[in-house]
N, C-alpha and C positions, 0 to 999 in steps of 0.2 A: 091347176089345183083342184077344181071341182071334179074333173075327170079322174084324177088320182084318188080323191076321196070316194068317188063312186066305185072304183075298182076295189078299194079296201073294204068298203061296206058290203060289196057283193061277195067278196071272199069270206068275210065273217059270217054272212048269211048262209052260205052253203056248207061251211065247216060243221063237222059233227059236234053236237052240243057237249059230248063228254070229252072231247079232245081239248086239253088245256092250252093256254096261250102263254108264251114267254116273250117279254118285251125287252128290247135292248135299245139304248140310245148311244150312238157312237159319234164322237167328234174326231175327225181325221186332221191331224196337224203335222207340221214339221217340228223337229226337236233334235237335240244332240244325243247321239247314241255312241256306244263304245264297243262294237262287236269284235274288233281286233285289238282292243286295248288303247286305241287312239280315238279322239273325238271326230265324228263326222255327222253330217246332216242325215237324219233318217225320217221315216214316216211313222208317226205314232197314232195309235187309236186309243182315245181316252188317256193319253199320256203314257201308254205302255208299248214297249217293244220287246219281243213280239206282241201282237195284239192280244186282247182277252180271248180266252177259250169260250166256245159256246157249248154248254153242257145241256143235253136235252134227252128226251125219251121218245121212242117211236110214236108217231102220229101227233107229236107236239106241233102246234102252230107257232112258228118263230117269226116275230115281227121285229125287224131291225131298221131303225131310223138312222141313216148315215148322213151326217152333216159334213160337207166338204169345206174345210178351212184351209185347203191348199190354194195355190195361185194358178191352178190349171185343172181341167176336167179330171174326174176320178170315177173309177168303177171298181166294185168288188165282185169277184166270181166265187161262187160257192162250189168248190171242187168236189164233184162226185154226188152232190145232192140232186136227186132227180126232180125235174120240173115237168111233170107229165101233162099238166094242163095249164101251166103258167110259165111257159118258156121265156116270156118277157122279163122274168125275174132272175135270169141266169147271170146277169152282170157282164154281158159280152157285147162289145160294139157290133152293131148289126141287128141285134134283137133288143138291146137296151140302150136308151139314150144316156150319154155320159152325164154325171152330176156336175153342173157348172160350179165354179168357185163361189163360195158363200151361200150355196143352196143345199138342199137336202133331198133325199129320196128314201122312201120306205119300202124295204124288201119284205115280201110276204112268202114264207116258205113253209111247206109241211114236210116233216121228216120221214114220212112213210114208214115202211118196215125195213129200214136200212140200218140194222143193228151193227154199228161198227165205228170206224175211225176215218175222218175226212179232214180237209183243211180248206181255208179260204185265203185269197190273196188278191192284190190289185191286178187289173187286167188292162191298164192303159199306161202309156207314157213311160215305160220302163220303170214304173214305180216299185215293182217287186224287188228291184235292186237296192231299194232304200228301206224296205220293211213293209208294214201294212198287212202282214200275214199272221195267221193264227190257226189253232186247232179246232176241230168240231168233233164232239163226242156224242154218239147216239146210243143210249142204253136201252135195254129191252124193257118193255112195259110189263107190269105184273101179269102172270099167266103164260108168258112166253119164256121158258127157261133157255139158258145158253148152255152149250155142251162142255162146260168146265165150271169148277167151283169159283165162288167169288174170290178175287184176289185180295191180299191184305191192303194193297193200295193200287192206284191207277195213275200212271205217269204219262204225260204227253211230251214227246221228244221231237222237236222240230230241228231237222238238220238240213244243211244246204251249203252250196258254195257261195262265196262272197267276194265282192270287190271293195277295195279300200277307196276306190274312186267314186265321187258323187254321181248319182244316177243321171243328172243332167249332162255331165261330162261324157258319160257313156253314150247317151243319146246323141251328143254332138259327134262322137266318133262314127256312129252309124250314119248320121246326117251327112258327114263328109265323104261318104262312099268307102269307108274303111271297115275292115272287120274288127270285131272286138278282141281285145287281148284275153289271155286266159285268166280265170279268176285268181284272186290272191290267196285265198284261205278258205277254210271250212268253219262254220259255226255250229254250235249245239245250243238250241234255245236262245239264239242271238248273242252268244258269248264265245270267246276264243278259247285257245288251249288252256286246259286245267282250270277252267273257271266255272264249270257246271258239275254238280254232283247230285246223286240220288241216294237217299238214306234207306236202308233196308234192315230188317231184323233176321237173324240167323234162323233158318228152318221155315221161313214163310215164303209164299209165292206172290209175285208181283206182275202186273200187266203193264207193258210198255207199248204205247201207241206211237209208232215211229213214222214220221212223214218227211219226205224229201221236198222241202219248199225252196230248193235252190233254183238256179237259172239254167245251167248247162249240163252238169255232170251227174251221171249215176254215182251213187255212193255206197260203200260197203260198211256195214255196221257190225260190231262185234264187242263182246265183253270178256275180259280176261278170265279164264277158268270157268266160264259158265255157258251152258247151252241155252238156246232160245227156241221155244216151241211156238211155231206159227199157228195161230188159232183163228185169224180173221184177216181178210184183205178187202178193203174198200166195201165193207158192208156185207160180205159173204163169209160165213164160217167155213173153215178149211179142214181137211184132214190134218190131224195134229202130228206134225213131223218136227223133230228138233234139228237145229242147225247151229254150227259154230260161228258162222258169219252169214250175213244176208245182204244181197244186192237190192238196193231200193232206188228205183229210177225216179227221175224228176216228176213230181206231182203224185207219186204213189204213196199210199199209207197202208200200213199193216200192223197188226197187233201180235205181240209175242208174250208168252209167259216165261218168267225167269224165276227159278227157285234159288234162294240164298242158301246153298248147301255146301259152301266152302268154309274154311277156317275164318274166324272173325278178324277181318282187316279190311283195307281198301283195295279195290281192283280197278284196273284201267278200263275205260270205255274208249275204243278207237273207232274213228270214222275217217275213211280215206276215199279219194276219188278213184273211179274206175276208167280204164282205157285212156289215161292221160299221161303226158310226159311234160314236166315231172309229175309225180304223184303227190297230191295234197293230202295232208294228214292233220287231224286235231284229236285231242284227248279230253276226256272227262273222267269222273270217278263214280264207282259204285261203292258206297261207304256202309260198312256194317255198323250197327249201333253198338255203343259201349266199347268202341275200339278206336284208338288213336294211331294205329299202325298204318304207315303209308304203303302204297302199292310196292310190291317187290317183283323182281324178275323182269324179263323183256316184255315189250308191248305184244298183245296178241297178233299173230301173223294173219295177213289177208289171203284171199284166194289167188289162184293163178290169173295171169293177165289174158288168158284165152277167153274169147267170147263164148265158147262152148260151155264153160263152167256156169256162166250166168244163164245161158239158155237152158241148160239142164235143170238148174234150180227153179227157173220159172215153170218148166214142164212138171216139176214135182209138186207144185202147189195146186191142189185140186179141191173141188167143192166137197164139203161134208154133207152128203145127202141124208144122213141120219139126224142131222141137227134139226131141232124143232123151229118153228117160225114159218111165216108165209114164204112161199117161193117167189123170187123176184119176177119171174115170168111164167105164169101158169099155163101158157099156151103150148109148152112142150119143147122149149129150146134146149133143155137138158138132153134131149134125145135127138141129137143132130142128124143121125142117119135116117130118122123118120120124118124129117122136115123137107118139104118141097120148096126149094129156093126158086124164086121167080126170075132172078136176075143176078148176074155177076158183074161187079164193078171192080176194076183194077185201078188203083190210085198210085201214081209214081210222082215223087217230088223232083223238082228241077230248079235251077237258078238261072237267071239271065238279066238282061238289062232292058228297061223300058224308059224312054226319054232320058237316057244316060244315067238312070237310077238303078241301083241294085234291087232286084225284086226276087221273091221266092214264089213258086207256083206249084200247083197240083194239076197234073195233066195239062201243063202249059198255061193254066189260068191263074193269074195272080189277083187275089180278091180285092175289090174296092167297094166299100159300102155305099149304099144309096143315102140320100138325104132323109128318107123316111124309113124307119125300122121295118123289117120284113113283116113282122107280125101285124103291124098297123096297116101296111099296104095290102096284105092278104085279106084282112078282116073287112076293110072298107072298099075292096075291089079297086085299088088305085093302080092304073095301068102304068107301065113303063118304069116301075121301080126295080124289078128284077126280072130275069129271064130264066125260066125253068129249062134245064137241059144245057146250060151254058158250059157245064163241065162234062166232057165225054166219058163214056164207060170204060175207055181204055186209053193209055197214054199214047200221044201222037209223036212225042219226042221232037216237037217243033219248037219254034221260038215262043218266048213268054209274052203274053198280052194281058191287058186288064179287063176284068168283067166282074159282075156280082157273084159269080160262082155258085149257082144253085143247081143241085142234082134232083131230078124228079124221081118219085117212087109212088107206087100204088098203096093205098091204105089197106091195112091188115094183110100184109104180105111179108115174106122173109127175103132179105137181100144178102147175098154173099159178097163181102168186100175183101179184096186182096190188097194189102199194103206192101208195096215193093220198095226195097231200100237199095239203091245203087251207090250209096255213100260209104265212106270208110269210117263212119261214126254211127253210134246208136241213135235211132230215131224213136220218138214217142208219139203215140196217137191218143187223142182224148175226144170223147163224145160228150158234149156239154148237155147237162140236164137229162141224160138218157143213159142207157147201158147197152152193151153188146156182148156176145159170147165168143171168147177166143177158142177156136176149135182146131187150130193147127199152127205149128211153127216148124220151119225146115229151111234148109239151104238150097241154093240153086234157083233156076228160073221156074216160075209157076206155070203149070199147064193143067188141063182138066183132069188128068190122071193123078194129080197131086193129092186130090181128096182121099184117095185110097192109101196114101202114104203118111198121113198125119199120125204122129206118135203120141197124141193125147188120147186117153180113153174118152170117147165122145159122151159117155154117160156121166162124166164128171167135169165137163167144161166149166170154166169160170165165167160168171156173170161180172163183166168189168165195164168201167167207163174209161179205162186207160190201159194201154198195153205198149210194150216196147218191141221194136223190130231191130234186129242186130246189125252189126257192121257188114259192110259190103266186101270184105276180103273174099269170102264166098257168100254170095248174096243170100241173105236171110229173107224169108217171107213170112207173113202171118195172115191168116184168114179169119175174118170175123163174120158173125151172122147178126144182122140187125133186123129185128122183127118190128114192123111198123104197126104195132098193135094199139098204140095210143097216139092220137093226133097231137100235133104240136111240134115246135121246133126242137131240134137237138143239134148241137154244134160239134163238128169234128175239127180238131185243131191241126192243121198243118198248112193249109193255104187259106183256111177258113172258107168252107163252102157249105152251102145249105142243101140238105136233102128235102125236097118238097114232097110231102106225102099227099098224093092226090086222092081226094074223095069228093071231088068237085068243089066243095066249100070248106074242106078240112085243111088247116094250115100245115106247114112244112116242118119235119124235123130238119135241123140245120147241122151240117157236119163239118168238123174241122180236124186237121192233124197238126201236130206240132213237132218241130225238129230241133235238134241241137246244132250248134255251130259246126259247119264243115270246114276242115282244113283244106282249102282249095289252092290251086295255083293262082298267081297274081292276076291273071286275066279273067278268072272265074269269080263269081259273086260269093261273098261271105254270107252266111246265113245262121240265124238262130231261131229255133222254134222250141217248143217245150212239150213235154208229155203231160197229159192230164192238166192242161193249163190253157186258159184262154187269156193269153198275155199279149201285151202290146209292145212292140219294138218299133221305134220311130226311125224312118230313114229319110222322110221328107215331111217337114212340118209335124203334124200330129198323125203320122202314118204308121201303120202297123206292118212290120216286116215279119214274115213267117206264116201268117195265115191270111195275108192279103187284106186285113182290115185296116182302113184308114179313115180319118176324118178329112173333110175337104181341106186341102192344103196343096202347096206346091213348093218346089225348091226355091223359086224366086221369093215366095212369101217368107220362107225361112231366112233367106239372106237379108231381107228387110228387117226381120225381127232381130237378127244378130247385130245389125248396124244400130238399131234403136236401143240396144241393151247398153246403157251407159255405165253400168255398175260392175264392180269386180265380181268374180265368180261367187264369193262367199257372202256378198251382199244380197239381201232379199227385198222384194217390193210387193206390197199389197195395195190394190187400188180400189176406188169406187165403193160399191156396195159391200164388197168383202172386207175392206179396211174398216168401214163404218160398223159392220156387224161384229168384227173382231173386237173393236173398241167397246161397243155396247156390252158384249158378253163378258169381257174382262172387268168392266166397271161394275156391272150388276153382280158378278160373282163375288167381288170384294164386299159390296154392300150386303149381300146375303150372308156373308161370312160373319159379319159383326152385328147384324141387326138383332140376333137373339140375345145380345147383351144389353139391349136398350131398355131403359126404364127401371123402376124400383125392384121389379121382380125379374130382371134380366139374369141370364145364366153366365157363369164364368167359363173361361177357357184355360186349359192346361197347355202351356208352351214348353216344349222340351227341346233343349239345344242339342245339336248333333256334334258340337265341338267338344273340346277337352272338358271333362267333368260332367257332361250331360246335365247341365243345370236345368232346373224346373221352375217355372213361374206360373202362379195361379192368379189370374186377373180377369176383370171384365172391362178394363180401361181400353177404349178403342185405339188410342195412339200407341199404347204399349203392344197391343196385339199386332197392329199393322206394321210397326217398325221392326217386328221380329220376323216378318215373312220375307222369303226370297221370291220376288215376283218378276216375271218376264214380260207380262202384258203391259204395254206402255200406258194404256188408258187406266188400268188398275193402279199404276204408279202415280198417276195424277191424283187419284183419290187418296192414296197414302200420303202424298205431299200436303194436300189441303188439311188432312187430319193433323199432321205435324204442325202446320202453321196455326191451326186452331188451338192446339195445345200450347204453343209458344206464346200466342197473343192473349188468350183469355183463360186457358187452363181447363175449360170444360166444353162440352158439346162436340167432342172428337168423334163420337159414334154417330150422333145426330147428323153432322154435316155429311158424313159418308153415306148414311142411309138415305138422306134426302136427295143427294146427288144421284144415287142409284135409282131411286124411284122416279126422278125426273127423266133419266135416260130410259127407264122402262116404258114410261109414257111416250117418250120421243120415238122409241122404236116402233110403237104401234102407229104413230102418225106417219113415220117414214114409209112403213108398209102400206099405208093408205094413200101413198103418192103425194104427201105434203112435203114440200121442199125444206131441207134443214134450215135454210136462212129464214123461212117463214116461221118455223118453230122457234128459232132463236129470238126473232122479233117479238113473238107472243110471250116468250118466257121473260124477256126484259120488261115488257109492260106489266106482266103479272108480278114480278119481283118488286118493281117500284110501287105498285098498288099495295102489295103486302106490307112493304116497309112503312108506307104512310098510314096503313091501318093500325100498325103497332104503335107508331108515334102518337096517334090519337088516344091510345089507351094506357100509356105509361103513367106511372105514379112516381113523383120525386119528393122525398121527405128530407132532403139534405139539410134544410133550414131548421128542422125539428130534431134535435139530437136524440131524444128518446125514441121517436118513431123510426129514425134512420137506423139506430142500433137494433131495433126490433126487426127491421127489414133485413139487415145483415144476418141476423140469427135465422130468419126464415129461409133466406137464400142458401145459407150454409147447410141447413137441414135438408133442403130439397136436393142440393148437390150430393150430400152424403147418403141420401135415401137409396141410391142405386149402388152404393159401395159396401164394402165389408164392414164398415163402421155404422151401418144403418141401425143396428140394435142399440147403439149408444150415441146416436146422432146428436141428442141434446147436449151431452157432455162434450163431445168433440167440437160441436158448433160453437160452444162458449169458448173453448180453448182457441179455436181458429179466429173468432172475432176479437178476443182479447189480444192475441198476437198481432193481428193486422192493425188494430187501433193504436197499438204502441208505435207503429211506423209513422203516425201523424201525417198521413197523406202520401208517404213515399211508397213506391211500388218495388223497392229493392228488397226482395225476399231473402237475400243473402244474410240479412240481419237476423233472420229466424233460423236457428239451428234445430235440426230434428235428429235425435239420438234414439236408436232402437236397442232395447235391452230385453232379451227373452226372459220370461218369468212373469208370474202374476197374470192378471186379465187385462183386456183392453181398457177397461174402466179405471185401472190403476194409473193410466197415463196422466201426466200433469205438465203444467207450464211453469218454468222457472225464469225469474227476472234476472238474467245474467247469461254468461256463456259457460258451457260445460265442455271440457275437452276430454275425450274418451281415452285417457291415459292415467297411469297412477304414478305417484311420486316415488322415486327410487329410495333404496335403503341409505340412511345417513343424510338424506336431504332435508332441508327445512320443510316442515309440514304446514306452515302458515306464514304468509308474507303480507304485510299491510303496506298501503301506499306503494304498490308495485310499479317498478319501471321495467318494462319487458322488451327484450331484444328477440325478435322473431327472425330465424335464419334458416337457410337451406344450404348447408355447407358440409363437406366431407371432413370430419375431424381427424381422419387418418391420412390426409394427404402429406403430412410432414413426418409420418412414421417412416423408419428405415425399413424398406420392404426387402427382406432377404429370404422370405419363404421360398423354398424350392431351389435356392441358389447355394453354391458351395463357397464357404468363406474359410480361408486357411489362416490360422493364427498360431503363434508359437507359445501362447500361454492363455489361461483363463482370464487373465486381466484384460486382454484385448477384447474378449467378448463383452466384458463388463463395460468397457469404453464405448462399444457400439450401443448398448442399452442406455447408457448415460446420455449419449448424443441424441438418441431418439427422444428420450424424456425431456431433454432440454428444448428441443424444437417444439414439442407439444406444449410445454410450459409457456413458451413465448406466445403461442397462438391463444392460449387461454387468457393470458394476461392482457392481450390486445382486446379481447372481448370484454373482460372485466373493466377495462379502462373506459368503456362507454358509460360507466356510472349506473350499472343495472343491478337489480337484485333478483331477476328471473331471466333465464335463457331457455328459449324453446327452439329446438332444432328439428327439421324435417328428417334428418339422417341420424345415424348412431353417434353417440358421444364417447363411448368406451370408458373403462373403469378409471384409468389414471386421470384423464381430464375431469371426470365426474368428481373425483376426490378433491381436485384443485378448486373446483367451483364450490363444493361444500365447505372447504376450509375458508373460502372467501365470503361465505354466507349467501351465496347465490344459488337459487333453486334452478337446477338443470333438468329439463324435460326433453327426452330424446324420442326419436322415431315417431313423431306426431304425423298423422296422415296429412297429405297435401291439402285436401279440402279443409281440414281442421285449421292448419296454420294460415291459409288464405283468409278464412272467416275470422280467425282470432286477430290477425293483423288489421282487418277491416274494423272490427268492433272496438278494438283498443286504440285505434288511431295510429298504428305504427307501420313501418315498412318491413319488407322481407329482405334481409341482407345476406350477402354471400361473401363479401370481403370486409376486413375490419381495420384497414390501415388509416381510415379517415373517420373517426367517431363523430365529428361535427356534422358530417353529411348524412348520417343515419338518423331517421326519426324513430324514437322509442314509443312503444305503446304503454298505456297507463291504465290502472284500475285500482280500486280502493282495497280489495282483499282477494288473495288467492288462498284457497284451502282445499283440502281433500275431503270428499264426501262419499257416502255409500249409497248405491242404488241397487237394491237386491243384495247380491253377494259380490258386486263389482265395486272397485274403488275408482273414482273419477276426480278430475281436478276442476274446481268451480272458480270462475272469475266473476266477481260481482263489482258493481260500481264502475262499469266500463265507460269509456269516453262517449261511445254511441249509446245513449241512454235507452233508445228504443230496442236495443238488442235483447233477445230472449231465446230460450231453449225449450222445445217441447220434447219431453221424454216419453217415448212410446213403450208400453209394456204389452206382452202378448205371449201366447203359448208356443209359437214356432217362428222360425225365421221367415217362412213363406207368408205367414199371416202378417208379420211386422212389415215386410216389404210391400204388400198390398195396402196395408194401413197407411204407410208413408205416401204411396201414390195417391190414395184417396184424399188424405189430408192436404197434400200438395195442390190437388185440383181445387179444393175448397179455398185454400189460401190465395191461389191465383185469382179465382172468381171474386173473392172478397176484396182483394187489393185493387182490381179493376173497377169494382162497384164503388169504392171510395172515390175514385176519380170521376166515373160516370155513374151517378147515383140513381139513374132511372131504373124502375123495377116493373116487372110484369107478373101476372099470375101464371101458374104452371099447370101441370096435369093435362096437357094437350089443349089448354085454353088458347094460347097464342096461335097455334096452327088452325084452330077452328075460326078464330077471328080473321086471320089472313085468308083462309079458304072462302069465307063468306064474302069478303070484299072482292076477291078475285073472281068469284062466280058472278057477282053483279057487274064487274068489268066485262066479263065474257059476253054477257047479254047485251051490253051496249056496243060491242065491237063487231063491225061487219067483216065478212070475208073469212079466209081460212085461219087467220090469226086467232080467231075466237076458239078454234079447236085446241090450239096450243095453250091458250089461257085456261081453258077448262081442264086440260091435262095437268097444268101446274097446280090447280086447285086439288085435283085427285092425289097428286104426289104429296101435298101438304097433309091431307087427311090420312095418308098412309102412316104418318108418325104416331098419332094416338091409336090407330088400329094395331100397329105393331106392339105398342106398349101394353095394350089390353091382351093381345095374343100371348105375349111373353109372361103375363100374369095368370094365364090359364082361364081368362074370362071370355065371355061371348062378345067378341069385338064387333060383330055386325050389329048386335042389339045396342051396345053401349054407344057406338058411333052414331047410330040412328037417333038415339036419345039426345046425344050432343047436338046434332044438326037441328033437332026440334027446339032445344033450349036456346040455341044461338039465333034462332029466328025471332026470339023475344029481345026487345031493346035492353041493352045494358046487362046482358047475361054474364055471369061469372062461372058458368058451368065448365067443369073439367072432369077427368076420370080420376077417381080416388081408388087406386089399386089395392089399398089396404082393406077398405070396406067392400071393394068390388062393385062400386056403384058410381053414378054420375052425381056430383055434388058441387056446392059452392066453394070454389078454391080460395076465396078471400076469407071465408069463415074457418076454413081448415088450415089456413096459414101456409099454403103451397105457393111459393113465389120463385121467380127466376130473374136473373139479371138481364136487362134489355140488351146489354152489349153482347152477351152470349148468343141470344136469339138473332140479333142483327148480323153478327159474324157468320152464324150458320146459314142464314138465308142468302146472304151475298156470296159467300164462298161456294156453296153448293150450286147456285145458279151459274156462277162463272165457270165452275168446273164442267158442268153439263154443257154449257155453251162451247167451251173449248173442245170437248170431245165430239160434239155435234158438227163442228167445223171440219173435222178430219175427213179427208177423202183419199188419203194415201199414207201408208206406213212403210218407211224405208229403214231397214236394219243394215247398218253400215258394216262393211267388211272389217275385220280386225287389222290394225296396223301392224306391219312387219318391218323389222330392221332390214335395211338394204345390205346386201352382201358386201363385206369389206375386203379390200384387196390386201 
């Protein structure tokens, strides 16, 4: 870590002061993706697939901190970004060490004068088959114009072939010595057919940055009815030529301008594979604004299948020498005929077997990396790491063997490299962190006279870091010129070999080529490499096939790993430090989410449902927020559960318990990083929790024997609870309502006896307490409006079960009299059921379901008040408070207990009619009627009042009271600090950490109120060093004050539950050393 920090500081020191910095923090995780419409495991960056784009300006300093949350090493390669003096940042095995699981690495890149389009992708473990790729956009800085007008919009289009198979399975195919199957489909921006669209306005011009981030296949891109004007390829502006379709090879990026000059409708975007059987195809849409017309006509046709078409198109793309901006190589590489090349290197790829393993090689050398990165070995003069010249200048066509694969070259010279392709597939070559000039493409065997036959104009050769070499039907060749004008490594992807630039102490550029899979005979080795791609394909352990890069591994190691894998394919396992880190991060993230709601000045959250209706909830209640979240992290779920338990047990402290647990884990993370064992931390936390609990017990006040003081304590607790709620402005009024309602329970904690009704209208202060039960229904027409000494039958029964149901059926009768007989029979059955109900001796019938007109008339004739369609919660509560049962059958009246009350009458609240039951059997029953401006306000008021009622009902049982305003946390922190000073060994560090976590609560309360938390907490500490201090934070006045004088109190039971639950949750998460995600259960195939 110190070395890494030194490197970062050194880079920052030499960077130009005027060059801005852009910082990115990426977390690489597994997640579920749907590229082909079906779920599969993918690699996400910050939860995104594809990953986030990097938008930058030339000369920007890009700092990307990548945290690897996968279960295996990970690397990101910055495709096409030149690493002229920092090749160790290229994200390629051999120059960059892999990022271990649970660790991070900070990439430091400068975007140079590469105005254009690039991409990034994973370069290890076949990860690219699972995602982890994204676009890089480098814009021109002010003062350097581009050779075209600013487009109306700028789209990044990532296309590529895709496998429906998990990348670990694909790795296993290679590990087993088999070739990969053909890809299953093509994606556009990570989505399948007809799932991606780009919106344009008629008459405007748009820039499309198209990158092939696939694995094997060249792809052809075309837009129905539209021309594409190529303006830039890999950071070089080109002559602006329009094409109907474009071949884009693996790893290649190019920019095109598209003018929306067609009739306003939607048009197909087609992407198809090249030189494959069968041809893969996917589609997207170019949608014109203000048009709902779908695409019409056939899909745009692709080019011919001949390689010459693609070759000629590549030849036609040339550098725009009139474009402004710095030249990528001012030494003269644009004038190839004037360059004296000092050396010619011919690189030919081949496949073979080494130790019964399939390997790919360049000039017979299959690359194997050393334990020490090349750059480090070269800088520190470590012998034996690599051997310069291990790759010959010409192919020997011999057997394949392993070596580090380093090509030597002299500093400040030009090298002519010939890439020969004897395959029947297209090959791609990539120079990592550097660029070369493509000066010729042709068929046939290369010879020295070929230089005179190149059909590219040498004054307009392209500066590239990737190029394709065509199929070997008639052998295509390509010649590149590499100028070793800047010391440092540059990788060529095909066998991965390094070009060591000799200047005695100047390090190497490293060279790699990459190939695509060859369709070989059974006895020949299958191969995959990539163009413009430093990508890892495993064939043995963590070995790279294609460029020869591998991590130390062997086939036997892989076999052992396979035996030890006890889980099904879709099960995942995280171990050790990575599992603990994932738990810490998840728990702290949940705590950070809700901590802004803590305290009297805490903020609210808007929760919007994605389900039917898109319901909206505005709340600052921790339990409500957390139970609304969909959470995957198991440690985060632990905190959600303790918040729910806190809500169920005591009703308040749901946010505090999560925040305290999060702070404990934040402190624990620091201790773990300091090499203190988790069990030592747990032991310290237990001691601290016991000490904190005892400190509170010494300070509690219990006034239960003094009714007046106890009632005052309840009012103070209610006001403290409501201070952080929406009812805070009227907390005195609602505190009195809550205390009155709870005191009616006479020691019972059954809050079902307290009914809360919400009625929009009026203000919150218009809310009132009614001594009785109110049912939110109105009395029907013709029904008695007042019933005294009511005997009530509460039922949940369908009154239409005895109706003759002939709706939708055909009934054949020979006269109208027959129809009348059916109706009479139906009414007679319903009359019998009504009579059975009346026989119970009732004068009020309340039904959960509909009663219908005819039975309602029968009840009215009998003097029985019939109330229909009462909500289920209402009849449950009504049966409870009136002392009755809920009946569903009526054959045995003696077995049904009736409810009773003194009076039933209809009342008005606002403009609504409701039914009031007074003098109920359960005398403590009451109803709180809430009034307010909107349903959202009433919902939050109900949640707030419920919390207060819960706390008060628990305080009636456990009447111990504490002061509030952060006073309990400071009392506990002081006692815990004293314990830490008395405790020897490492446990004292854990005890001190516990104290810091406690102090975080008043700190957060002050922060949320917009106060200077550092100053207030410092004052609190000073006050609590005085004996018997009652100091706490009064956020209303913004000062430290005496909590007893200001009447700020809290229930001991709430604080005690918060302390114990948070400590136990932190201990539970600290104990985790492995996270196992089980594979989903599947039904066995049935015969």
